[in-house]
N, C-alpha and C positions, 0 to 999 in steps of 0.2 A: 323194805321196798317191795312192792308187788311186782312179780315177774310179768313182763308184757309178752304178748304174742302178736303176730302180724295182724293188722286190722282186717285182712281178708277173712280171718277165722270168725269175725263177728258178722260178716256180710251176708252170706246166703240166707240165714234164718231171719235176720232183720228184714230183708226184702220179703221173704215169705210171710212174715208176720204182718207186714203192711198190706201185701197183696192177697194173702191166702186166708185170712181170718174173716170170712164173710158169711153171713147167715145162709143156711141151707147147704153149705159145702160139706161134703161128707168125707171122712177119712177113716176107712175100716179099722176098727179096733182102737181108735184114738179119740179122746175127747177134744173139744176145742182148746182146752187148756194145754193138753199135751202138744198139740200142733204148734202153739205159740211159744211155749216155755220149753223149748228143746235145748239140747246141749250148746249150740252155737250162741244163743241168746244168753244162756247161763255163763258161758265162757266170756262173752263180752262184758257181762256184769262183773265178773271177777277181775277183769283186766282193764276196765275203763273207770278211772276214779270219778266219784261223784263228790263234789266239793261245795261247801257253803260259800256263796259269792262274797260274803262279808269277811271271810277269813283269808282270802287270797288278795294281796295288795293290788289295788287298781281295778279289780274286776267290777265291783259294784259301781264304780264311777263311770264305767262304760255300759252299764246295764241299759237295755232298751226301755223306752218309755212305755207306760201302760202297766198292765197287770201280768207281765211275763213271769212265769214261775221257774222255767228251766231254759238254759242256753247251752248248746253244744259248741265247743271251741276246739280248734286244731292247734294245740299247744306244741312247742318244740319237743316235749317229752311224750307226746302222743295225744289222741283225742281225750278230752275231759268234759264232763257234764257238770255245769255249775247250777246251783239252785238258789232261789230267794224265797225262803219260807214265808215271808210276809205276803206273798202272792199265791200261796197254795189254795186251790179250789177243791181238791179231791176230797170226797166224803167217804169213800169206801176203799178197802184194800184193792179191789179190782180196778178202781180209778187210778190208784198209784201204779199198779202194774201196767195198765194201758199207757200211762204217761211215760213210764220208763221204756217200754218197747218203742214208743214214738221217738224218744231220744236216741235209743240204740240204732234206729233206722237212720238217723242223722249221722251217727258215728260211722255207719257203714258207707255212707255217701255224703260227705261233707258239703258237696255242691248242690244236693237236692233241696228243693224248696218245700215248704209246707204245702204250698198250692199244688205241687206235683203229687204229694202224698194224698191230699184231699181228692184230687182227680182220680188217682188210682183206686181209691176207696169209694168212689161214687158220691162224694160229699160236696156240698156247696163250697166253692172256693171263696175264702174271705180271710181277712187278717186275724180274726178270732180263730185260732187253731186248736182250741180245746176240743173241737168236734172230732179231730183225729184220735186223740187220747180216749175220748168218750166212746167212739166206735170200737176201738180196740178193746176197751174195758168191757163193753156190752157183748161183743161178738166172741171174745176170747176168754174173758175172766169173770163173767157173770156167775155169781154163786161161789166164787173162790173165797174161802175164809182166811182171815188174818191168822198168821202163825201164833 
């Protein structure tokens, strides 16, 4: 069993990742990748399970219509990120990282809507929320190589 920490430890950096990784913003001595992939997001990644939606009973039956790839749920055991790999659109490792930071932002604030993230990032507000992940990927993880 993975030890859990208080959700608040995931919070500050997930918020900064959504608000702070914008083009032209400078952080002395740090790359854009450093700003986004700091300890809090890494801790969130270590303590928030990411589960195949087909392996948890009942999850896929409640999956949203359309080409949704990830859903964040507030389970009794704590926040959980579910994925449906049939709907993956990500073509690069940076796209995957941008998508995960997007989901961690939801873990930080389960009541936040994608439209509120789109607004904070200066993106058009729509039901197609890939623009959030793409913006985070472009602004924070462009050029990041897969391990």
